[in-house]
N, CA, C and O atoms as a DFTB+ gen file, in Angstrom:
292 C
 N C O
     1  1      -7.685      11.892     -10.800
     2  2      -6.623      11.325      -9.749
     3  2      -6.191       9.917     -10.682
     4  3      -6.913       9.338     -11.494
     5  1      -5.116       9.654     -10.383
     6  2      -4.436       8.189     -11.128
     7  2      -5.036       7.014     -10.536
     8  3      -5.156       7.077      -9.313
     9  1      -5.458       5.922     -11.119
    10  2      -6.023       4.825     -10.533
    11  2      -4.917       3.797     -10.460
    12  3      -4.108       3.687     -11.382
    13  1      -4.882       3.229      -9.644
    14  2      -3.740       1.938      -9.456
    15  2      -4.552       0.577      -9.535
    16  3      -5.755       0.501      -9.285
    17  1      -3.824      -0.390      -9.877
    18  2      -4.033      -1.703      -9.965
    19  2      -2.858      -2.717      -9.441
    20  3      -2.251      -3.601     -10.047
    21  1      -2.765      -2.249      -8.064
    22  2      -1.622      -3.072      -7.535
    23  2      -2.156      -4.581      -6.894
    24  3      -3.317      -4.980      -6.803
    25  1      -0.984      -5.217      -6.516
    26  2      -1.439      -6.490      -6.015
    27  2      -0.933      -6.040      -4.526
    28  3       0.113      -5.391      -4.540
    29  1      -1.520      -6.288      -3.236
    30  2      -1.130      -6.064      -2.053
    31  2      -1.640      -7.227      -1.213
    32  3      -2.633      -7.852      -1.585
    33  1      -0.991      -7.540      -0.086
    34  2      -1.427      -8.558       0.971
    35  2      -2.641      -8.192       1.679
    36  3      -3.061      -7.048       1.857
    37  1      -3.157      -9.278       2.062
    38  2      -4.338      -8.863       3.129
    39  2      -4.489     -10.276       3.907
    40  3      -3.953     -11.347       3.621
    41  1      -5.358      -9.977       4.956
    42  2      -5.615     -11.229       5.767
    43  2      -7.041     -10.976       6.564
    44  3      -7.235      -9.907       7.143
    45  1      -7.836     -11.831       6.556
    46  2      -8.939     -11.698       7.237
    47  2      -9.024     -12.461       8.905
    48  3     -10.033     -12.800       9.525
    49  1      -7.677     -12.554       9.279
    50  2      -7.705     -13.217      10.477
    51  2      -6.699     -14.554      10.371
    52  3      -6.081     -14.884       9.359
    53  1      -6.685     -15.259      11.693
    54  2      -5.727     -16.599      11.693
    55  2      -6.426     -17.407      10.681
    56  3      -7.610     -17.301      10.361
    57  1      -5.379     -18.386      10.124
    58  2      -5.829     -19.405       9.521
    59  2      -7.266     -20.334      10.064
    60  3      -7.291     -20.696      11.241
    61  1      -8.047     -20.568       9.439
    62  2      -9.251     -21.131       9.893
    63  2      -9.962     -20.482      10.855
    64  3     -10.886     -21.105      11.378
    65  1      -9.727     -19.318      11.219
    66  2     -10.384     -18.584      12.106
    67  2     -10.838     -17.137      11.386
    68  3     -11.043     -16.211      12.171
    69  1     -10.989     -16.904      10.135
    70  2     -11.150     -15.841       9.142
    71  2     -12.269     -15.182       9.738
    72  3     -13.181     -15.933      10.085
    73  1     -12.435     -13.836       9.961
    74  2     -13.590     -12.943      10.134
    75  2     -14.585     -12.468       8.912
    76  3     -15.718     -12.015       9.077
    77  1     -13.937     -12.663       7.674
    78  2     -14.574     -12.378       6.573
    79  2     -14.285     -10.726       6.441
    80  3     -14.742     -10.155       5.451
    81  1     -13.611     -10.045       7.327
    82  2     -13.442      -8.685       7.002
    83  2     -11.813      -8.793       6.430
    84  3     -10.907      -9.412       6.988
    85  1     -11.720      -8.024       5.181
    86  2     -10.095      -8.056       4.768
    87  2      -9.396      -6.925       5.603
    88  3      -9.937      -5.913       6.048
    89  1      -8.153      -7.286       5.718
    90  2      -7.178      -6.151       6.363
    91  2      -5.944      -6.000       5.640
    92  3      -5.143      -6.935       5.646
    93  1      -5.688      -4.922       5.008
    94  2      -4.458      -4.585       4.202
    95  2      -3.485      -4.102       4.992
    96  3      -3.704      -3.314       5.912
    97  1      -2.378      -4.536       4.686
    98  2      -1.223      -4.331       5.507
    99  2      -0.340      -3.301       4.468
   100  3       0.387      -3.800       3.609
   101  1      -0.446      -2.055       4.597
   102  2       0.222      -1.116       3.565
   103  2       0.954      -0.205       4.347
   104  3       0.843      -0.085       5.568
   105  1       1.692       0.424       3.624
   106  2       2.864       1.552       4.164
   107  2       2.636       2.850       3.109
   108  3       2.385       2.689       1.914
   109  1       2.731       3.782       3.574
   110  2       2.495       5.223       2.772
   111  2       3.642       5.255       1.851
   112  3       3.630       6.035       0.899
   113  1       4.515       4.558       2.041
   114  2       5.861       4.289       0.817
   115  2       5.318       3.848      -0.303
   116  3       5.889       4.190      -1.338
   117  1       4.131       3.014      -0.413
   118  2       3.713       2.540      -1.411
   119  2       2.362       3.441      -2.271
   120  3       1.444       3.881      -1.579
   121  1       2.354       3.580      -3.258
   122  2       1.286       4.438      -4.084
   123  2       0.058       3.889      -3.523
   124  3      -0.717       4.713      -3.038
   125  1      -0.248       2.746      -3.495
   126  2      -1.600       2.190      -3.129
   127  2      -2.190       2.930      -2.026
   128  3      -3.296       3.471      -2.057
   129  1      -1.273       2.916      -0.919
   130  2      -1.791       3.434       0.363
   131  2      -1.939       5.122       0.227
   132  3      -2.789       5.713       0.893
   133  1      -1.207       5.700      -0.520
   134  2      -1.070       7.021      -0.789
   135  2      -2.572       7.523      -1.361
   136  3      -3.234       8.451      -0.896
   137  1      -2.910       6.704      -2.437
   138  2      -3.929       6.943      -3.187
   139  2      -5.388       6.646      -2.266
   140  3      -6.390       7.357      -2.339
   141  1      -5.259       5.548      -1.479
   142  2      -6.588       5.432      -0.671
   143  2      -6.809       6.391       0.489
   144  3      -7.882       6.534       1.076
   145  1      -5.628       7.059       0.763
   146  2      -5.789       8.098       1.758
   147  2      -6.521       9.480       1.196
   148  3      -7.242      10.204       1.882
   149  1      -6.193       9.683      -0.154
   150  2      -6.865      10.551      -0.845
   151  2      -8.228      10.447      -1.475
   152  3      -8.949      11.404      -1.757
   153  1      -8.497       9.158      -1.664
   154  2      -9.675       8.801      -2.490
   155  2     -10.182       7.505      -1.834
   156  3      -9.569       6.464      -2.072
   157  1     -11.421       7.491      -0.900
   158  2     -11.543       6.276      -0.103
   159  2     -12.298       5.138      -0.714
   160  3     -12.570       4.094      -0.122
   161  1     -12.709       5.520      -2.331
   162  2     -13.335       4.453      -3.066
   163  2     -12.644       3.433      -3.565
   164  3     -11.827       3.752      -4.428
   165  1     -12.724       2.185      -3.263
   166  2     -11.922       1.082      -3.745
   167  2     -12.675      -0.053      -4.143
   168  3     -13.885      -0.169      -3.951
   169  1     -11.801      -1.056      -4.809
   170  2     -12.445      -2.396      -5.167
   171  2     -11.495      -3.478      -4.744
   172  3     -10.326      -3.097      -4.684
   173  1     -11.691      -4.606      -4.467
   174  2     -10.964      -5.518      -4.252
   175  2     -11.322      -6.965      -4.941
   176  3     -12.447      -7.435      -4.771
   177  1     -10.324      -7.672      -5.737
   178  2     -10.960      -8.947      -6.569
   179  2      -9.791      -9.903      -6.070
   180  3      -8.567      -9.810      -5.983
   181  1     -10.719     -10.836      -5.794
   182  2     -10.252     -12.246      -5.411
   183  2     -10.251     -13.123      -6.503
   184  3     -11.127     -12.939      -7.349
   185  1      -9.377     -14.124      -6.678
   186  2      -9.353     -15.123      -7.845
   187  2      -9.516     -16.502      -6.950
   188  3      -9.003     -16.757      -5.861
   189  1     -10.325     -17.243      -7.693
   190  2     -10.289     -18.798      -7.130
   191  2      -8.926     -19.114      -7.299
   192  3      -8.385     -19.636      -6.324
   193  1      -8.215     -18.916      -8.345
   194  2      -7.141     -19.648      -8.788
   195  2      -6.077     -20.089      -7.594
   196  3      -5.662     -21.247      -7.637
   197  1      -5.651     -19.283      -6.608
   198  2      -4.558     -19.630      -5.607
   199  2      -5.400     -20.880      -4.623
   200  3      -4.858     -21.351      -3.623
   201  1      -6.392     -21.188      -4.956
   202  2      -7.106     -22.375      -4.043
   203  2      -6.604     -23.783      -4.649
   204  3      -6.328     -24.774      -3.974
   205  1      -6.541     -23.678      -6.047
   206  2      -6.008     -24.827      -6.940
   207  2      -7.307     -25.429      -7.369
   208  3      -7.157     -26.618      -7.649
   209  1      -8.470     -25.024      -7.505
   210  2      -9.460     -25.524      -7.878
   211  2      -9.910     -25.157      -9.176
   212  3     -11.010     -25.534      -9.581
   213  1      -9.064     -24.371      -9.937
   214  2      -9.042     -24.156     -11.308
   215  2      -8.254     -25.194     -12.248
   216  3      -8.309     -25.020     -13.466
   217  1      -7.611     -26.140     -11.781
   218  2      -6.901     -27.104     -12.565
   219  2      -5.762     -26.498     -13.282
   220  3      -5.165     -25.558     -12.757
   221  1      -5.487     -26.851     -14.179
   222  2      -4.444     -26.374     -15.172
   223  2      -4.548     -25.225     -16.050
   224  3      -3.653     -24.817     -16.792
   225  1      -5.779     -24.705     -15.901
   226  2      -6.299     -23.651     -16.945
   227  2      -5.646     -22.496     -16.449
   228  3      -5.169     -22.404     -15.318
   229  1      -5.632     -21.428     -17.505
   230  2      -5.139     -20.102     -17.410
   231  2      -5.820     -19.262     -16.515
   232  3      -6.990     -19.007     -16.803
   233  1      -5.212     -18.638     -15.203
   234  2      -6.093     -17.967     -14.392
   235  2      -6.967     -16.860     -14.995
   236  3      -7.692     -16.334     -14.150
   237  1      -7.065     -16.456     -16.015
   238  2      -7.740     -15.679     -16.825
   239  2      -8.738     -15.944     -17.450
   240  3      -9.528     -15.101     -17.874
   241  1      -8.857     -17.433     -17.623
   242  2     -10.223     -18.067     -18.090
   243  2     -11.344     -17.800     -17.460
   244  3     -11.386     -17.962     -16.240
   245  1     -12.341     -17.393     -18.089
   246  2     -13.415     -16.969     -17.436
   247  2     -14.201     -18.092     -16.351
   248  3     -15.002     -17.731     -15.489
   249  1     -13.812     -19.435     -16.579
   250  2     -14.297     -20.605     -15.827
   251  2     -13.765     -20.538     -14.229
   252  3     -14.257     -21.040     -13.218
   253  1     -12.723     -19.824     -14.390
   254  2     -12.076     -19.869     -13.015
   255  2     -12.385     -18.601     -12.179
   256  3     -11.730     -17.561     -12.255
   257  1     -13.315     -18.777     -11.478
   258  2     -14.004     -17.674     -10.828
   259  2     -13.330     -16.615     -10.087
   260  3     -12.395     -16.895      -9.337
   261  1     -13.716     -15.488     -10.233
   262  2     -13.208     -14.132      -9.161
   263  2     -14.513     -13.249      -8.724
   264  3     -15.567     -13.052      -9.329
   265  1     -14.112     -12.848      -7.613
   266  2     -15.272     -11.889      -7.111
   267  2     -14.702     -10.291      -6.874
   268  3     -13.493     -10.165      -6.675
   269  1     -15.409      -9.297      -6.892
   270  2     -14.901      -8.194      -6.691
   271  2     -15.809      -7.536      -5.684
   272  3     -17.028      -7.544      -5.854
   273  1     -15.229      -6.951      -4.612
   274  2     -15.807      -6.348      -3.602
   275  2     -15.428      -4.752      -3.761
   276  3     -14.262      -4.360      -3.813
   277  1     -16.476      -3.963      -3.824
   278  2     -16.284      -2.658      -3.851
   279  2     -16.894      -1.740      -2.740
   280  3     -17.994      -2.048      -2.280
   281  1     -16.230      -0.611      -2.277
   282  2     -16.742       0.029      -0.937
   283  2     -15.548       1.089      -0.598
   284  3     -14.726       1.485      -1.425
   285  1     -15.603       1.443       0.675
   286  2     -14.622       2.436       0.986
   287  2     -13.623       1.952       2.024
   288  3     -13.895       1.072       2.841
   289  1     -12.437       2.583       1.947
   290  2     -11.376       2.257       2.836
   291  2     -11.246       2.890       4.076
   292  3     -10.319       2.590       4.829
């Protein structure tokens, strides 16, 4: 099965009231959702860069932290 590396929107609740559970808003018109329905294994990577705490460095610089969560959709 083809793997995808797409950027998708997510939320964990209202601002400052996050639950810690990521919710993804997808449509089956997008290949990401179609793949997830066929193969429930997935990973989700979040970068520190959008927080603004990486300064002016390249977001791919190893000192700008990332976390990857893996599991089933």
